[in-house]
N, C-alpha and C positions, 0 to 999 in steps of 0.2 A: 177691905171691901169683900163682901159674899159673893159668890158665883151664883148666877140664877139659873138653875137646870131647866126651868119652863122657858125662858128668853133663848137659850140655846137650842132648845127643840124648834121653836118657831122659826129660826133661821135655815132650817134643813129644806131640802129641795121638796119635801112632802108637803110642807104649808105653804110654800111661796106661792103668792099669787100669780097665775098665768095670765099675761097681757095677750088678749085676742086683737089683732090688727082689724081695723075697720075695713069692710069690703065695700065701703061707699067710694063711688068713683068720684073724683074730682074734675069738674067741666069748668075749663078756663073760660072767661067771657073774652071777646074779640076787644082787644086794646085799640081804644079810639086814636091813641098816640101813635102807635105802630102803623095804623092804617093812614095817618095824616103823613108820616115820613115816606112811606111807600109811593104814596101818590105825588108827593113833592119830586121824589127821585124820578118817578116815571116822566113827569114834567119836564124834568132837566135833561132827560135823554132825548127827548122829542124837539129840544130847542135847535134853531138853526145856528150854525157856526160859520162865521166868514172871518176870512184873514184879516189882519189890521190894514192891509193894502186897499180893502173895500171900503168906500165912501170918501168924502172930502172934507179937508179942514179938521176941525175938532171931532167931528162926528165919524168915528171909525168902526172896525169889524162887530164888535159886541153890540154896540147901538144900532147900527144898521140892521143886525140880524134881529134883535129883539122888535124893532119896527116892522120888519117884514112878518114877523111871526103874528104880530097884531093885525097888519093888513090881510093876511091869509085867513084869520078866524072870521073876520068881517066878510 
């Protein structure tokens, strides 16, 4: 196999193509799923919490708290 002197010259730094980084800024769109998760987390934080001793019979703490939240909305 012969050595190609032209190909060797093209590999030198003088002939290498210089890559210019794009100066274009990347704007991220608001992720609707992320907004949904944040909204659900805020709703969970604002929920009323009652101990299990609250309520009678089968209807206990969390059920009573959920009904209390619904009544307070209206």
